[in-house]
C-alpha positions as a Markdown table, in Angstrom:
| # | Residue | x | y | z |
|---|---|---|---|---|
| 1 | Met | 0.0 | 0.0 | 0.0 |
| 2 | Lys | 1.2 | 3.5 | -0.9 |
| 3 | Val | -0.3 | 6.5 | 0.9 |
| 4 | Ala | -0.2 | 10.2 | 0.2 |
| 5 | Ile | -0.6 | 12.5 | 3.2 |
| 6 | Ala | -1.0 | 16.3 | 3.4 |
| 7 | Ser | -2.3 | 19.0 | 5.5 |
| 8 | Asp | -2.8 | 22.8 | 5.5 |
| 9 | His | -1.5 | 24.9 | 8.4 |
| 10 | Gly | -4.3 | 23.8 | 10.6 |
| 11 | Gly | -3.4 | 20.1 | 10.5 |
| 12 | Ile | 0.4 | 20.0 | 10.7 |
| 13 | Asn | 0.6 | 18.5 | 14.2 |
| 14 | Ile | -1.8 | 15.6 | 13.4 |
| 15 | Arg | -0.1 | 15.0 | 10.0 |
| 16 | Glu | 3.2 | 14.6 | 11.8 |
| 17 | Glu | 1.6 | 12.2 | 14.3 |
| 18 | Leu | 0.1 | 10.2 | 11.4 |
| 19 | Lys | 3.5 | 10.0 | 9.6 |
| 20 | Gly | 4.8 | 8.3 | 12.7 |
| 21 | Leu | 2.0 | 5.8 | 12.6 |
| 22 | Leu | 2.6 | 5.0 | 8.9 |
| 23 | Glu | 6.2 | 4.4 | 9.7 |
| 24 | Glu | 5.3 | 2.1 | 12.6 |
| 25 | Leu | 3.0 | 0.1 | 10.4 |
| 26 | Gly | 5.6 | -0.1 | 7.6 |
| 27 | Ile | 3.4 | 1.7 | 5.1 |
| 28 | Glu | 5.1 | 3.5 | 2.3 |
| 29 | Tyr | 4.0 | 7.2 | 2.2 |
| 30 | Val | 4.8 | 10.5 | 0.6 |
| 31 | Asp | 4.2 | 13.8 | 2.5 |
| 32 | Phe | 2.9 | 16.6 | 0.3 |
| 33 | Gly | 3.1 | 19.3 | 3.0 |
| 34 | Cys | 2.4 | 22.0 | 4.0 |
| 35 | Glu | 5.6 | 23.0 | 5.7 |
| 36 | Cys | 4.6 | 26.3 | 7.3 |
| 37 | Asn | 2.7 | 27.7 | 10.2 |
| 38 | Thr | 1.2 | 30.6 | 8.1 |
| 39 | Ser | -2.2 | 30.4 | 6.5 |
| 40 | Val | -2.3 | 28.4 | 3.3 |
| 41 | Asp | -5.3 | 27.3 | 1.1 |
| 42 | Tyr | -6.4 | 23.7 | 1.7 |
| 43 | Pro | -7.4 | 23.1 | -2.0 |
| 44 | Asp | -3.7 | 23.6 | -2.9 |
| 45 | Phe | -3.0 | 20.4 | -1.0 |
| 46 | Ala | -6.2 | 18.4 | -1.2 |
| 47 | Leu | -6.6 | 18.6 | -5.0 |
| 48 | Pro | -3.2 | 17.4 | -6.1 |
| 49 | Val | -3.3 | 14.6 | -3.6 |
| 50 | Ala | -6.7 | 13.6 | -4.7 |
| 51 | Glu | -5.6 | 13.6 | -8.4 |
| 52 | Lys | -2.7 | 11.3 | -7.4 |
| 53 | Val | -5.1 | 8.8 | -5.8 |
| 54 | Ala | -7.5 | 9.1 | -8.7 |
| 55 | Asn | -4.8 | 8.3 | -11.3 |
| 56 | Gly | -3.5 | 5.4 | -9.3 |
| 57 | Glu | -0.1 | 6.8 | -8.2 |
| 58 | Phe | -1.3 | 6.2 | -4.6 |
| 59 | Asp | -3.7 | 3.7 | -3.2 |
| 60 | Lys | -5.1 | 5.9 | -0.5 |
| 61 | Ala | -4.5 | 9.3 | 1.1 |
| 62 | Ile | -5.0 | 11.1 | 4.4 |
| 63 | Leu | -5.8 | 14.8 | 4.5 |
| 64 | Val | -5.9 | 17.0 | 7.6 |
| 65 | Cys | -7.0 | 20.6 | 8.1 |
| 66 | Gly | -8.5 | 22.4 | 11.0 |
| 67 | Thr | -11.9 | 20.7 | 10.7 |
| 68 | Gly | -11.3 | 18.3 | 7.9 |
| 69 | Ile | -14.3 | 19.8 | 6.1 |
| 70 | Gly | -12.4 | 21.9 | 3.6 |
| 71 | Met | -10.1 | 19.1 | 2.6 |
| 72 | Ser | -13.0 | 16.7 | 2.2 |
| 73 | Ile | -15.0 | 19.1 | 0.0 |
| 74 | Ala | -12.0 | 19.8 | -2.2 |
| 75 | Ala | -10.9 | 16.2 | -2.5 |
| 76 | Asn | -14.4 | 15.0 | -3.4 |
| 77 | Lys | -14.4 | 17.3 | -6.5 |
| 78 | Val | -12.0 | 14.9 | -8.2 |
| 79 | Lys | -13.6 | 12.2 | -10.2 |
| 80 | Gly | -13.1 | 8.8 | -8.6 |
| 81 | Ile | -12.5 | 10.1 | -5.1 |
| 82 | Arg | -14.5 | 9.0 | -2.1 |
| 83 | Cys | -13.1 | 11.1 | 0.7 |
| 84 | Ala | -14.7 | 10.5 | 4.1 |
| 85 | Leu | -14.6 | 13.1 | 6.9 |
| 86 | Val | -14.2 | 10.9 | 10.0 |
| 87 | His | -13.8 | 11.8 | 13.7 |
| 88 | Asp | -14.8 | 8.4 | 15.3 |
| 89 | Thr | -13.6 | 4.8 | 15.0 |
| 90 | Phe | -17.0 | 3.4 | 14.0 |
| 91 | Ser | -17.2 | 5.7 | 10.9 |
| 92 | Ala | -13.6 | 4.9 | 10.1 |
| 93 | Lys | -14.4 | 1.2 | 9.8 |
| 94 | Ala | -17.8 | 1.7 | 8.1 |
| 95 | Thr | -16.5 | 4.1 | 5.4 |
| 96 | Arg | -14.0 | 1.5 | 4.3 |
| 97 | Glu | -16.3 | -1.5 | 4.6 |
| 98 | His | -19.4 | 0.1 | 3.0 |
| 99 | Asn | -18.1 | 3.1 | 0.9 |
| 100 | Asp | -14.7 | 2.0 | -0.2 |
| 101 | Ser | -13.4 | 5.4 | 0.7 |
| 102 | Asn | -10.0 | 6.1 | -0.8 |
| 103 | Ile | -9.2 | 9.3 | 1.2 |
| 104 | Leu | -9.6 | 9.9 | 4.9 |
| 105 | Ala | -10.0 | 13.5 | 6.1 |
| 106 | Met | -9.8 | 14.6 | 9.7 |
| 107 | Gly | -9.7 | 17.9 | 11.6 |
| 108 | Glu | -7.0 | 18.8 | 14.1 |
| 109 | Arg | -9.2 | 21.3 | 15.9 |
| 110 | Val | -11.8 | 18.6 | 16.3 |
| 111 | Ile | -9.9 | 15.5 | 17.6 |
| 112 | Gly | -6.6 | 14.9 | 19.3 |
| 113 | Pro | -3.6 | 13.0 | 18.1 |
| 114 | Gly | -4.4 | 9.7 | 19.9 |
| 115 | Leu | -7.8 | 9.4 | 18.4 |
| 116 | Ala | -6.5 | 10.5 | 15.0 |
| 117 | Arg | -4.0 | 7.7 | 15.1 |
| 118 | Glu | -6.6 | 5.1 | 16.1 |
| 119 | Ile | -9.0 | 6.3 | 13.3 |
| 120 | Ala | -6.2 | 6.1 | 10.7 |
| 121 | Lys | -5.1 | 2.7 | 11.8 |
| 122 | Ile | -8.6 | 1.3 | 11.6 |
| 123 | Trp | -9.2 | 3.0 | 8.2 |
| 124 | Leu | -6.0 | 1.8 | 6.8 |
| 125 | Ser | -6.5 | -1.8 | 7.9 |
| 126 | Thr | -10.2 | -2.3 | 7.0 |
| 127 | Asp | -11.1 | -3.8 | 3.6 |
| 128 | Phe | -14.1 | -3.0 | 1.4 |
| 129 | Glu | -16.8 | -5.6 | 1.9 |
| 130 | Gly | -18.1 | -5.5 | -1.7 |
| 131 | Gly | -21.4 | -7.3 | -2.0 |
| 132 | Arg | -24.4 | -5.1 | -1.8 |
| 133 | His | -22.1 | -2.1 | -1.3 |
| 134 | Glu | -20.5 | -2.7 | -4.7 |
| 135 | Asn | -23.7 | -1.8 | -6.5 |
| 136 | Arg | -23.9 | 1.5 | -4.6 |
| 137 | Ile | -20.4 | 2.4 | -5.4 |
| 138 | Gly | -21.1 | 1.5 | -9.0 |
| 139 | Lys | -24.0 | 4.0 | -9.1 |
| 140 | Ile | -21.6 | 6.8 | -7.9 |
| 141 | Lys | -19.1 | 5.8 | -10.6 |
| 142 | Lys | -21.8 | 5.7 | -13.3 |
| 143 | Tyr | -23.0 | 9.2 | -12.2 |
| 144 | Glu | -19.4 | 10.5 | -12.5 |
| 145 | Glu | -19.0 | 9.1 | -15.9 |
| 146 | Glu | -22.3 | 10.6 | -17.1 |
| 147 | His | -21.9 | 14.0 | -15.6 |
| 148 | Gln | -18.3 | 15.0 | -15.8 |
């Protein structure tokens, strides 16, 4: 598995925590920034990362900003992306099992580093169930093909 990770200025601390987790788990990753404490625009990080997941350069990605909302909105504009904004462990598992999410978004101002690590670990280790959920994902893919 190859993971892209990025944050804006509001998510630097959790991004650093999650890089440590990825290293502990032996998961290959590339950090796409940001490397500053001054205000930056989340689409400048979310969109390139989402494009890299959509085109197959990376299997999954994790995005962090202050709330996770901006990152998830931006990432979901990219065809083929199913970015889930998650702040609890149940949703982390469910979004992989049922939605086959390929990007995880979290908010540093919403959750702490311990919970962020737990969420990411569950999300990264949970497989898509397929079955009845495959049809639902297929409907999303069909819509994207017809409307973009």
